[in-house]
PDB file of N, CA, C, O and CB in Angstrom:
ATOM      1  N   MET A   1       0.656  -1.523  -0.458  1.00  0.00           N
ATOM      2  CA  MET A   1       0.568  -0.206   0.470  1.00  0.00           C
ATOM      3  C   MET A   1       1.181   1.075   0.281  1.00  0.00           C
ATOM      4  O   MET A   1       2.005   1.604   1.026  1.00  0.00           O
ATOM      5  CB  MET A   1       1.026  -0.473   1.636  1.00  0.00           C
ATOM      6  N   THR A   2       0.629   1.593  -0.950  1.00  0.00           N
ATOM      7  CA  THR A   2       1.612   3.484  -1.230  1.00  0.00           C
ATOM      8  C   THR A   2       0.887   4.376  -0.050  1.00  0.00           C
ATOM      9  O   THR A   2      -0.259   4.049   0.258  1.00  0.00           O
ATOM     10  CB  THR A   2       1.116   4.634  -3.337  1.00  0.00           C
ATOM     11  N   LEU A   3       1.512   5.500   0.632  1.00  0.00           N
ATOM     12  CA  LEU A   3       1.553   6.122   1.521  1.00  0.00           C
ATOM     13  C   LEU A   3      -0.091   7.084   0.918  1.00  0.00           C
ATOM     14  O   LEU A   3      -1.086   7.186   1.635  1.00  0.00           O
ATOM     15  CB  LEU A   3       3.182   6.793   1.734  1.00  0.00           C
ATOM     16  N   ASP A   4      -0.004   7.571  -0.264  1.00  0.00           N
ATOM     17  CA  ASP A   4      -1.595   8.485  -0.612  1.00  0.00           C
ATOM     18  C   ASP A   4      -2.642   6.905   0.150  1.00  0.00           C
ATOM     19  O   ASP A   4      -3.522   7.179   0.966  1.00  0.00           O
ATOM     20  CB  ASP A   4      -2.018   8.940  -3.243  1.00  0.00           C
ATOM     21  N   GLU A   5      -2.377   5.261  -0.267  1.00  0.00           N
ATOM     22  CA  GLU A   5      -3.968   4.648   0.229  1.00  0.00           C
ATOM     23  C   GLU A   5      -3.565   4.845   1.498  1.00  0.00           C
ATOM     24  O   GLU A   5      -4.431   5.630   1.884  1.00  0.00           O
ATOM     25  CB  GLU A   5      -4.579   2.900  -0.136  1.00  0.00           C
ATOM     26  N   ALA A   6      -2.877   4.679   2.369  1.00  0.00           N
ATOM     27  CA  ALA A   6      -2.388   4.366   3.299  1.00  0.00           C
ATOM     28  C   ALA A   6      -3.631   5.996   3.995  1.00  0.00           C
ATOM     29  O   ALA A   6      -4.732   5.549   4.317  1.00  0.00           O
ATOM     30  CB  ALA A   6      -0.428   4.179   3.212  1.00  0.00           C
ATOM     31  N   LEU A   7      -3.567   6.921   4.117  1.00  0.00           N
ATOM     32  CA  LEU A   7      -4.122   8.038   4.187  1.00  0.00           C
ATOM     33  C   LEU A   7      -5.323   8.140   3.797  1.00  0.00           C
ATOM     34  O   LEU A   7      -5.746   9.223   4.202  1.00  0.00           O
ATOM     35  CB  LEU A   7      -3.531   8.792   3.691  1.00  0.00           C
ATOM     36  N   GLU A   8      -6.307   7.445   3.073  1.00  0.00           N
ATOM     37  CA  GLU A   8      -7.675   7.402   2.484  1.00  0.00           C
ATOM     38  C   GLU A   8      -8.604   7.068   3.708  1.00  0.00           C
ATOM     39  O   GLU A   8      -8.166   6.562   4.742  1.00  0.00           O
ATOM     40  CB  GLU A   8      -7.805   6.264   1.244  1.00  0.00           C
ATOM     41  N   GLU A   9      -9.415   7.267   3.583  1.00  0.00           N
ATOM     42  CA  GLU A   9     -10.638   6.965   5.030  1.00  0.00           C
ATOM     43  C   GLU A   9     -10.851   5.470   4.795  1.00  0.00           C
ATOM     44  O   GLU A   9     -10.626   4.606   5.643  1.00  0.00           O
ATOM     45  CB  GLU A   9     -12.519   7.947   4.950  1.00  0.00           C
ATOM     46  N   ASP A  10     -11.228   5.291   3.775  1.00  0.00           N
ATOM     47  CA  ASP A  10     -11.522   3.658   4.037  1.00  0.00           C
ATOM     48  C   ASP A  10     -10.759   2.682   4.114  1.00  0.00           C
ATOM     49  O   ASP A  10     -11.169   1.539   3.912  1.00  0.00           O
ATOM     50  CB  ASP A  10     -12.178   3.128   3.250  1.00  0.00           C
ATOM     51  N   ASN A  11      -9.453   2.970   4.434  1.00  0.00           N
ATOM     52  CA  ASN A  11      -8.209   1.623   3.877  1.00  0.00           C
ATOM     53  C   ASN A  11      -8.343   1.362   5.503  1.00  0.00           C
ATOM     54  O   ASN A  11      -8.301   2.139   6.457  1.00  0.00           O
ATOM     55  CB  ASN A  11      -6.069   2.134   2.976  1.00  0.00           C
ATOM     56  N   VAL A  12      -8.541  -0.218   5.397  1.00  0.00           N
ATOM     57  CA  VAL A  12      -7.845  -0.876   6.622  1.00  0.00           C
ATOM     58  C   VAL A  12      -6.651  -1.742   6.282  1.00  0.00           C
ATOM     59  O   VAL A  12      -6.373  -2.187   5.169  1.00  0.00           O
ATOM     60  CB  VAL A  12      -8.845  -1.771   7.395  1.00  0.00           C
ATOM     61  N   VAL A  13      -5.849  -1.948   7.653  1.00  0.00           N
ATOM     62  CA  VAL A  13      -5.370  -3.168   8.113  1.00  0.00           C
ATOM     63  C   VAL A  13      -5.300  -4.260   8.960  1.00  0.00           C
ATOM     64  O   VAL A  13      -6.358  -4.602   9.489  1.00  0.00           O
ATOM     65  CB  VAL A  13      -4.828  -3.052   8.172  1.00  0.00           C
ATOM     66  N   SER A  14      -4.382  -4.833   9.188  1.00  0.00           N
ATOM     67  CA  SER A  14      -4.163  -5.878   9.722  1.00  0.00           C
ATOM     68  C   SER A  14      -3.742  -5.430  11.231  1.00  0.00           C
ATOM     69  O   SER A  14      -2.911  -4.532  11.365  1.00  0.00           O
ATOM     70  CB  SER A  14      -3.208  -6.653   8.896  1.00  0.00           C
ATOM     71  N   ARG A  15      -4.480  -6.237  12.670  1.00  0.00           N
ATOM     72  CA  ARG A  15      -3.134  -5.965  13.017  1.00  0.00           C
ATOM     73  C   ARG A  15      -1.891  -5.953  12.893  1.00  0.00           C
ATOM     74  O   ARG A  15      -1.154  -4.974  12.780  1.00  0.00           O
ATOM     75  CB  ARG A  15      -3.019  -6.165  13.470  1.00  0.00           C
ATOM     76  N   ASP A  16      -1.552  -7.378  12.917  1.00  0.00           N
ATOM     77  CA  ASP A  16      -0.076  -7.621  12.033  1.00  0.00           C
ATOM     78  C   ASP A  16       0.467  -6.608  11.263  1.00  0.00           C
ATOM     79  O   ASP A  16       1.500  -6.076  11.668  1.00  0.00           O
ATOM     80  CB  ASP A  16      -0.162  -8.688  11.000  1.00  0.00           C
ATOM     81  N   GLU A  17      -0.100  -6.200  10.099  1.00  0.00           N
ATOM     82  CA  GLU A  17       0.334  -5.029   8.856  1.00  0.00           C
ATOM     83  C   GLU A  17       0.637  -3.596  10.279  1.00  0.00           C
ATOM     84  O   GLU A  17       1.691  -3.030  10.569  1.00  0.00           O
ATOM     85  CB  GLU A  17      -1.591  -4.559   7.224  1.00  0.00           C
ATOM     86  N   ALA A  18      -0.561  -3.442  10.788  1.00  0.00           N
ATOM     87  CA  ALA A  18      -0.113  -2.405  12.153  1.00  0.00           C
ATOM     88  C   ALA A  18       1.457  -2.624  12.940  1.00  0.00           C
ATOM     89  O   ALA A  18       2.337  -1.769  13.028  1.00  0.00           O
ATOM     90  CB  ALA A  18      -1.359  -2.740  13.509  1.00  0.00           C
ATOM     91  N   LYS A  19       1.486  -3.643  13.321  1.00  0.00           N
ATOM     92  CA  LYS A  19       2.449  -3.757  14.294  1.00  0.00           C
ATOM     93  C   LYS A  19       3.927  -3.984  13.767  1.00  0.00           C
ATOM     94  O   LYS A  19       4.924  -4.043  14.488  1.00  0.00           O
ATOM     95  CB  LYS A  19       2.034  -4.832  15.162  1.00  0.00           C
ATOM     96  N   ALA A  20       3.894  -4.119  12.193  1.00  0.00           N
ATOM     97  CA  ALA A  20       5.422  -4.501  11.498  1.00  0.00           C
ATOM     98  C   ALA A  20       5.158  -3.193  11.190  1.00  0.00           C
ATOM     99  O   ALA A  20       6.230  -2.992  10.620  1.00  0.00           O
ATOM    100  CB  ALA A  20       5.834  -5.808  10.164  1.00  0.00           C
ATOM    101  N   GLU A  21       4.228  -1.472  11.059  1.00  0.00           N
ATOM    102  CA  GLU A  21       4.525  -0.098  10.408  1.00  0.00           C
ATOM    103  C   GLU A  21       5.634   0.442  12.044  1.00  0.00           C
ATOM    104  O   GLU A  21       6.800   0.755  12.289  1.00  0.00           O
ATOM    105  CB  GLU A  21       2.579   1.094   9.949  1.00  0.00           C
ATOM    106  N   CYS A  22       4.500   0.290  12.679  1.00  0.00           N
ATOM    107  CA  CYS A  22       5.913   0.488  14.452  1.00  0.00           C
ATOM    108  C   CYS A  22       6.375   0.000  14.600  1.00  0.00           C
ATOM    109  O   CYS A  22       6.921   0.545  15.559  1.00  0.00           O
ATOM    110  CB  CYS A  22       5.945   0.510  15.836  1.00  0.00           C
ATOM    111  N   GLU A  23       7.249  -1.626  14.392  1.00  0.00           N
ATOM    112  CA  GLU A  23       8.667  -1.515  14.332  1.00  0.00           C
ATOM    113  C   GLU A  23       9.536  -1.256  13.584  1.00  0.00           C
ATOM    114  O   GLU A  23      10.726  -1.320  13.890  1.00  0.00           O
ATOM    115  CB  GLU A  23       9.042  -2.181  14.545  1.00  0.00           C
ATOM    116  N   LYS A  24       8.733  -0.632  11.526  1.00  0.00           N
ATOM    117  CA  LYS A  24       9.738  -0.285  11.473  1.00  0.00           C
ATOM    118  C   LYS A  24       9.992   1.523  11.742  1.00  0.00           C
ATOM    119  O   LYS A  24      10.876   2.248  11.283  1.00  0.00           O
ATOM    120  CB  LYS A  24      10.062  -0.901  10.289  1.00  0.00           C
ATOM    121  N   HIS A  25       8.534   1.944  12.904  1.00  0.00           N
ATOM    122  CA  HIS A  25       8.823   3.255  13.066  1.00  0.00           C
ATOM    123  C   HIS A  25       9.305   3.358  14.483  1.00  0.00           C
ATOM    124  O   HIS A  25       8.806   4.245  15.176  1.00  0.00           O
ATOM    125  CB  HIS A  25       7.654   4.137  12.743  1.00  0.00           C
ATOM    126  N   SER A  26      10.515   2.298  15.174  1.00  0.00           N
ATOM    127  CA  SER A  26      10.679   1.990  16.135  1.00  0.00           C
ATOM    128  C   SER A  26      10.017   2.497  17.428  1.00  0.00           C
ATOM    129  O   SER A  26      10.519   3.185  18.317  1.00  0.00           O
ATOM    130  CB  SER A  26      11.647   2.036  16.051  1.00  0.00           C
ATOM    131  N   LEU A  27       8.554   1.910  17.308  1.00  0.00           N
ATOM    132  CA  LEU A  27       7.610   2.048  18.311  1.00  0.00           C
ATOM    133  C   LEU A  27       7.221   0.887  18.557  1.00  0.00           C
ATOM    134  O   LEU A  27       7.104  -0.072  17.795  1.00  0.00           O
ATOM    135  CB  LEU A  27       6.585   2.845  18.076  1.00  0.00           C
ATOM    136  N   ASP A  28       6.975   1.000  19.881  1.00  0.00           N
ATOM    137  CA  ASP A  28       5.739   0.614  20.793  1.00  0.00           C
ATOM    138  C   ASP A  28       4.705   0.674  19.853  1.00  0.00           C
ATOM    139  O   ASP A  28       4.473   1.633  19.117  1.00  0.00           O
ATOM    140  CB  ASP A  28       5.416   1.590  22.095  1.00  0.00           C
ATOM    141  N   PHE A  29       3.760  -0.953  19.928  1.00  0.00           N
ATOM    142  CA  PHE A  29       2.642  -1.631  19.592  1.00  0.00           C
ATOM    143  C   PHE A  29       1.985  -1.480  20.225  1.00  0.00           C
ATOM    144  O   PHE A  29       0.942  -1.014  19.765  1.00  0.00           O
ATOM    145  CB  PHE A  29       2.584  -2.639  19.418  1.00  0.00           C
ATOM    146  N   ALA A  30       2.025  -1.700  21.547  1.00  0.00           N
ATOM    147  CA  ALA A  30       1.462  -0.973  22.730  1.00  0.00           C
ATOM    148  C   ALA A  30       1.002  -0.144  22.934  1.00  0.00           C
ATOM    149  O   ALA A  30      -0.212  -0.260  23.103  1.00  0.00           O
ATOM    150  CB  ALA A  30       1.876  -0.757  23.367  1.00  0.00           C
ATOM    151  N   ASP A  31       1.440   0.875  23.031  1.00  0.00           N
ATOM    152  CA  ASP A  31       1.278   2.060  22.898  1.00  0.00           C
ATOM    153  C   ASP A  31       0.170   2.542  21.478  1.00  0.00           C
ATOM    154  O   ASP A  31      -0.534   3.549  21.552  1.00  0.00           O
ATOM    155  CB  ASP A  31       2.728   2.522  22.871  1.00  0.00           C
ATOM    156  N   LEU A  32       0.183   1.859  20.551  1.00  0.00           N
ATOM    157  CA  LEU A  32      -0.412   2.208  19.344  1.00  0.00           C
ATOM    158  C   LEU A  32      -2.259   1.678  20.187  1.00  0.00           C
ATOM    159  O   LEU A  32      -3.347   2.248  20.280  1.00  0.00           O
ATOM    160  CB  LEU A  32       0.450   1.102  17.642  1.00  0.00           C
ATOM    161  N   VAL A  33      -1.714   0.351  20.617  1.00  0.00           N
ATOM    162  CA  VAL A  33      -3.445  -0.697  21.439  1.00  0.00           C
ATOM    163  C   VAL A  33      -4.110   1.031  22.129  1.00  0.00           C
ATOM    164  O   VAL A  33      -5.089   1.716  21.832  1.00  0.00           O
ATOM    165  CB  VAL A  33      -2.818  -2.605  23.683  1.00  0.00           C
ATOM    166  N   ASP A  34      -2.883   1.208  23.233  1.00  0.00           N
ATOM    167  CA  ASP A  34      -3.580   1.626  24.165  1.00  0.00           C
ATOM    168  C   ASP A  34      -3.960   3.157  23.527  1.00  0.00           C
ATOM    169  O   ASP A  34      -4.804   3.441  24.377  1.00  0.00           O
ATOM    170  CB  ASP A  34      -2.783   1.502  25.567  1.00  0.00           C
ATOM    171  N   GLU A  35      -3.945   3.893  22.972  1.00  0.00           N
ATOM    172  CA  GLU A  35      -4.412   4.654  21.709  1.00  0.00           C
ATOM    173  C   GLU A  35      -5.557   4.671  20.983  1.00  0.00           C
ATOM    174  O   GLU A  35      -6.470   5.447  21.263  1.00  0.00           O
ATOM    175  CB  GLU A  35      -3.748   4.433  20.881  1.00  0.00           C
ATOM    176  N   LEU A  36      -5.612   3.909  20.091  1.00  0.00           N
ATOM    177  CA  LEU A  36      -6.863   3.295  19.159  1.00  0.00           C
ATOM    178  C   LEU A  36      -7.334   1.505  19.264  1.00  0.00           C
ATOM    179  O   LEU A  36      -7.527   0.696  18.357  1.00  0.00           O
ATOM    180  CB  LEU A  36      -6.310   3.582  17.436  1.00  0.00           C
ATOM    181  N   GLY A  37      -7.397   1.366  20.576  1.00  0.00           N
ATOM    182  CA  GLY A  37      -7.860   0.056  20.961  1.00  0.00           C
ATOM    183  C   GLY A  37      -7.680  -1.056  20.463  1.00  0.00           C
ATOM    184  O   GLY A  37      -7.487  -1.002  19.249  1.00  0.00           O
ATOM    185  N   ASP A  38      -7.652  -2.553  21.120  1.00  0.00           N
ATOM    186  CA  ASP A  38      -7.063  -3.341  20.309  1.00  0.00           C
ATOM    187  C   ASP A  38      -7.935  -4.035  19.633  1.00  0.00           C
ATOM    188  O   ASP A  38      -9.119  -4.247  19.894  1.00  0.00           O
ATOM    189  CB  ASP A  38      -6.240  -4.057  20.853  1.00  0.00           C
ATOM    190  N   HIS A  39      -7.296  -4.381  18.746  1.00  0.00           N
ATOM    191  CA  HIS A  39      -9.180  -4.613  17.528  1.00  0.00           C
ATOM    192  C   HIS A  39      -7.745  -5.617  16.568  1.00  0.00           C
ATOM    193  O   HIS A  39      -6.520  -5.572  16.682  1.00  0.00           O
ATOM    194  CB  HIS A  39     -10.443  -2.130  16.057  1.00  0.00           C
ATOM    195  N   SER A  40      -8.960  -6.704  15.382  1.00  0.00           N
ATOM    196  CA  SER A  40      -7.876  -7.315  14.735  1.00  0.00           C
ATOM    197  C   SER A  40      -7.973  -6.704  13.290  1.00  0.00           C
ATOM    198  O   SER A  40      -8.035  -7.520  12.370  1.00  0.00           O
ATOM    199  CB  SER A  40      -7.953  -8.943  14.797  1.00  0.00           C
ATOM    200  N   GLU A  41      -7.997  -5.075  12.913  1.00  0.00           N
ATOM    201  CA  GLU A  41      -8.173  -4.293  12.136  1.00  0.00           C
ATOM    202  C   GLU A  41      -8.201  -3.327  12.509  1.00  0.00           C
ATOM    203  O   GLU A  41      -8.760  -3.087  13.579  1.00  0.00           O
ATOM    204  CB  GLU A  41      -8.866  -4.422  11.579  1.00  0.00           C
ATOM    205  N   TYR A  42      -7.596  -2.365  11.760  1.00  0.00           N
ATOM    206  CA  TYR A  42      -7.731  -0.844  11.924  1.00  0.00           C
ATOM    207  C   TYR A  42      -7.448  -0.051  10.526  1.00  0.00           C
ATOM    208  O   TYR A  42      -6.981  -0.439   9.454  1.00  0.00           O
ATOM    209  CB  TYR A  42      -6.645  -0.326  13.087  1.00  0.00           C
ATOM    210  N   ASN A  43      -7.859   1.053  10.915  1.00  0.00           N
ATOM    211  CA  ASN A  43      -8.456   1.802  10.084  1.00  0.00           C
ATOM    212  C   ASN A  43      -6.575   2.495   9.623  1.00  0.00           C
ATOM    213  O   ASN A  43      -5.637   2.773  10.370  1.00  0.00           O
ATOM    214  CB  ASN A  43      -9.947   2.925  10.922  1.00  0.00           C
ATOM    215  N   SER A  44      -6.740   2.571   7.688  1.00  0.00           N
ATOM    216  CA  SER A  44      -4.962   2.815   8.685  1.00  0.00           C
ATOM    217  C   SER A  44      -4.399   4.242   8.057  1.00  0.00           C
ATOM    218  O   SER A  44      -3.385   4.569   7.440  1.00  0.00           O
ATOM    219  CB  SER A  44      -3.339   1.202   8.192  1.00  0.00           C
ATOM    220  N   ARG A  45      -5.503   4.874   8.504  1.00  0.00           N
ATOM    221  CA  ARG A  45      -5.004   6.489   8.007  1.00  0.00           C
ATOM    222  C   ARG A  45      -5.344   7.156   9.593  1.00  0.00           C
ATOM    223  O   ARG A  45      -5.384   8.347   9.902  1.00  0.00           O
ATOM    224  CB  ARG A  45      -6.224   7.407   6.352  1.00  0.00           C
ATOM    225  N   ASP A  46      -5.553   6.038  10.396  1.00  0.00           N
ATOM    226  CA  ASP A  46      -6.232   6.855  11.785  1.00  0.00           C
ATOM    227  C   ASP A  46      -4.092   5.531  12.296  1.00  0.00           C
ATOM    228  O   ASP A  46      -3.262   5.870  13.140  1.00  0.00           O
ATOM    229  CB  ASP A  46      -9.091   6.102  12.792  1.00  0.00           C
ATOM    230  N   VAL A  47      -4.034   4.632  11.656  1.00  0.00           N
ATOM    231  CA  VAL A  47      -2.439   3.987  12.506  1.00  0.00           C
ATOM    232  C   VAL A  47      -1.238   5.475  11.798  1.00  0.00           C
ATOM    233  O   VAL A  47      -0.230   5.817  12.416  1.00  0.00           O
ATOM    234  CB  VAL A  47      -1.712   1.564  11.538  1.00  0.00           C
ATOM    235  N   MET A  48      -1.628   6.062  10.599  1.00  0.00           N
ATOM    236  CA  MET A  48      -0.615   6.797  10.030  1.00  0.00           C
ATOM    237  C   MET A  48      -0.699   7.928  10.650  1.00  0.00           C
ATOM    238  O   MET A  48       0.379   8.470  10.898  1.00  0.00           O
ATOM    239  CB  MET A  48      -0.635   6.941   8.669  1.00  0.00           C
ATOM    240  N   HIS A  49      -1.917   8.603  11.072  1.00  0.00           N
ATOM    241  CA  HIS A  49      -1.529   9.904  11.755  1.00  0.00           C
ATOM    242  C   HIS A  49      -1.185   9.569  13.003  1.00  0.00           C
ATOM    243  O   HIS A  49      -0.588  10.481  13.576  1.00  0.00           O
ATOM    244  CB  HIS A  49      -2.575  10.969  11.804  1.00  0.00           C
ATOM    245  N   TRP A  50      -1.418   8.110  13.957  1.00  0.00           N
ATOM    246  CA  TRP A  50      -0.826   7.777  14.777  1.00  0.00           C
ATOM    247  C   TRP A  50       0.727   8.199  14.698  1.00  0.00           C
ATOM    248  O   TRP A  50       1.372   8.902  15.475  1.00  0.00           O
ATOM    249  CB  TRP A  50      -1.143   6.591  14.839  1.00  0.00           C
ATOM    250  N   LEU A  51       1.243   7.354  13.160  1.00  0.00           N
ATOM    251  CA  LEU A  51       2.713   7.018  13.564  1.00  0.00           C
ATOM    252  C   LEU A  51       3.367   8.670  13.057  1.00  0.00           C
ATOM    253  O   LEU A  51       4.564   8.638  12.771  1.00  0.00           O
ATOM    254  CB  LEU A  51       3.484   5.345  12.525  1.00  0.00           C
ATOM    255  N   GLY A  52       2.829   9.754  12.962  1.00  0.00           N
ATOM    256  CA  GLY A  52       3.133  11.090  12.827  1.00  0.00           C
ATOM    257  C   GLY A  52       2.434  11.336  10.989  1.00  0.00           C
ATOM    258  O   GLY A  52       3.480  11.291  10.342  1.00  0.00           O
ATOM    259  N   TYR A  53       2.074  11.404  10.667  1.00  0.00           N
ATOM    260  CA  TYR A  53       2.278  11.286   9.137  1.00  0.00           C
ATOM    261  C   TYR A  53       0.623  12.681   8.574  1.00  0.00           C
ATOM    262  O   TYR A  53       0.390  12.915   7.388  1.00  0.00           O
ATOM    263  CB  TYR A  53       2.006   8.923   8.520  1.00  0.00           C
TER     264      TYR A  53
END
């Protein structure tokens, strides 16, 4: 998924994909879960905003 696609409102990523993005950015996935909740899928836009994009 491109950055532009990830920032679109209707796209989702799996828990594993969100965790991998956190690891790529040297961030703790548990912190994302604390803020966005514990889900099997996440809105990609929410994850990208959480990462600082």
